[in-house]
N, C-alpha and C positions, 0 to 999 in steps of 0.2 A: 478767309473772309476777303472779299474784293475791296478795293480802295473806296468805291462809292458808298458801300455799306458802312465802312469804318467812319467816313466823314459824316454820314447821316446820323449814325449812332452817337458820334462825338458831339454833334450839335444838340441832339436830343438830350444827352446826358447833361450838357452844360445848361440847358434850359430848365431841367428838372432838379438839378443838384440842390438848389436852395429851397425847393418845395417838398420833395420826397424824403422820407426817412432813410431809404436805402435803394441805390441803383447799382446793380452788379452786371458787368459784362465779362464773361468768362468763356474763352474759346475752348478751354479744356472740359467744360461741362457738356457732355454729349446729349443732354436732354433740353437744357434751357440756355439759349444764347444771350437772352436779356431777362433780367429779373428786377422787378420794381416792387418795393415794399413800402406801404404807407398805411397808417391807421385812420387818416382824416381826409384823404383826397382820392381822386379816381382819374383814370385815363378816359378822355372823351372822344368818341368817334365823330366824324363830320355828320351834322344833322341836316338831312335833305328831305324834301317831299318826293312823292313818287315820280313826278314829272322831271324834277331836277336829277334824281338818281338815274333815270332812263336816258338822260342826255349826256351822261359822263362819256367822253370819247374813248373808244377802244379800251374798255375795262379789261383787266387781266385777272386770272385766277388768284384768289386770296384777298382781293380788295374788300374792305369792310366799310359800311356806312350805317347810320341809324336813320331809319325811315319814319317820318312823322305822320304819314297818312296812308300807308300802303294798304291795298285791299286785303292782302293776306295777313295783315295785322301790323300794328305799330311795334317797332323794335329793331334790333340789329339784323343786318342782312350781309351776306358774303357772296361774292361772285364766284361761281363754280366752274367757270370756263365757257359756259354757254348761256347762263341766266343768273339773275339775282335770286338767291334762295334765303328764306328766313333761317337765322341761326338757331332759333328756339321755336319749335312748333308745338302748340298744345295738342293733346290727344284729340283725335277727331270726335270721339264720343263726348268730349267736354263741350263741344260747340253745338248749339241748337240748329235745326234745319227749318227751312221756311217754304211756304207755298204762296203762289200768287193769290191775292184776295185775303190773305191772313192779316188781321189787325195786330200789328207788332211794330217795334222800333219807332214808336211815336206816331204811326199813321197806318196807311194801307199798303201792303207789299204789292208792287206791280211788276217787279222784275227780279228774278233769281238766277244767279249764274250756275255754271255746270256743277259746282260743289254742292249746291243746295243750301249753302250756309251764308252766302253774301249776296247783296243785291241792292235794290232801291225801294224806298218807301215814300209815299206821297202824303202830304197833309190831307185830311179828310174834308176840309173846307177851303175855299179860296181865301187868300190873305187880304185881297182887295178886289173890288169890282172895277176899278178904273184908276190907272196910274200911268205916268209916262215912263219910258225906258231910261231917259237921261235925267240928270238932276236939274241943270240950268242951261248948259251950253253943249254943243256937239264936240266930242273928243275922239281921239284914237285911243281906245282902251286896250286893244290887243285881244279882246274876248271873241276870238273867231273859231274856237273849237266847236266841233259839231257832234262828236261821238259820245258814247256812254262814259259817264264820269267826267266829261269835259266841262260840265256846268260848274264843277267845284272851282277850278282855276279861272273860268270865265267870271264867276261871281266875285272872286277875290280881286281880279284885275279891275273889274268895273267899280267896285267900292273903293279901291285904292285911288282910282282916277277921279271918280265923281264925288267921293268923300261923303260927309254927312248930309242927310236930306231924306225926302220921301219919294222914292223911285223904285222901280221893279226889283232890282237886285238887292237893294238895301232892305226893302220890305220882306223879301224872302229870307234874307240872312238873319233878320231880327226875329223870325218865328222861333218859338221855344216849345213847340208841341212835344209831349212826352218827356219834357225836362231836358231835351237835347238842344245843344247850341251850335249844331253844325249843318243847319238847313241852308239850302241855296236855290238859285234860280236855274231850272233845267236847261241843258243844251237842246239844240234842235232834235237830235236823235232821242234824247231822254223824253222830250215832249211828245215825240211820235209813239214811244212806248207807253206813255201815259194815255194818249188818245186811244190806243188799241185796247186798253184796259179801263176805259172811262166808266163803263157801267159797273165794273167790279169796284173801282175806287169810290165812285159816287160823288154827288155834290157839284158837278160841273154845269156851267151854263152854256147855252148855244151862242158862243161869242169867241172872240179872239183871245188867245193866251200868249203872253210874252215868253220867248226863249231868251237865254243869255247870249245867244250867238249873234254877234253883230256882223254886218256886211261891210267889207273893206271898200273904201272909195277909190275912184280912179282919177288922178294918180293916188297911190297908196299913202302919199304924204299929206293928203287932205283929210280933215276930220271926217269920221264915219257918221253918216246921218240916218242910217236905217239899220234895223235888226229884224230877225225872222219872228213872225207870229204864226200860230196854227189855229185855224178855225175849228172849234170843237163841235160844230154842227155837222159838217161833212168831211172834215179832215184836210181842207185846202191849206196850203202853206204859201206865204207871200212876204216880201219885204214890207216893212211899215216904218214910217218916220219915227225916230226916237221921241219926237215931240207929240206924237199921237198917244192915245190911251188904249189900254187893254187890261185884261185880268191877270192875276198872279196866283199860281199854285206852287208852293215850295215843296222841295223833295230833299231827301238825304240818303247818303250811302251808308250801308251797314256791313 
């Protein structure tokens, strides 16, 4: 055993000695180098969301984390040398498959990934006909993600900065259709996917709809004053002042 591993395990043992019922380090054991026994406690992996996990610099084979919102499922993941893989995968036959236009997951399915078992659902009605993007003042929220599933972190960032109030992201986040509590304001690309399936989803007006994608100011240190909207009449996209009003349609990932 190298010296770094000895030191690391020594510190680990010192930390757990008062908590665990039994910690054994036995170099002569050819199967288990470290054994922890306890009837009342557990070892906790680092809990990260999918974006945080993917930002781990230079991961190495064997690293483990617990992902709180991963598309492939919430649970423990291990790095296999080239990608993060679920440590426990339910049988494929146990997971339902979906099609675009299906009423499921609290709304209308408008995007399905290559597995056929995950995607996006939109609420079947608008959550408001007119609301501002911001709460009171212009801020830098960091909600600049454009792609699929980017609206999740965009919405989280917006609400964290704008806090309580009645504005686009908060209204979308507060939706509880189907009994789900993970609705959010779509990113620009998610809004595009919705527009492409607007007749399938139904209930849209010929008006602007807010995305959660803000536009960075120049210089970037200045508060952002605009965000993208999409016109559901002909599909045009444009920046709009956060103080202007547009409609909101919440979506969720499943």
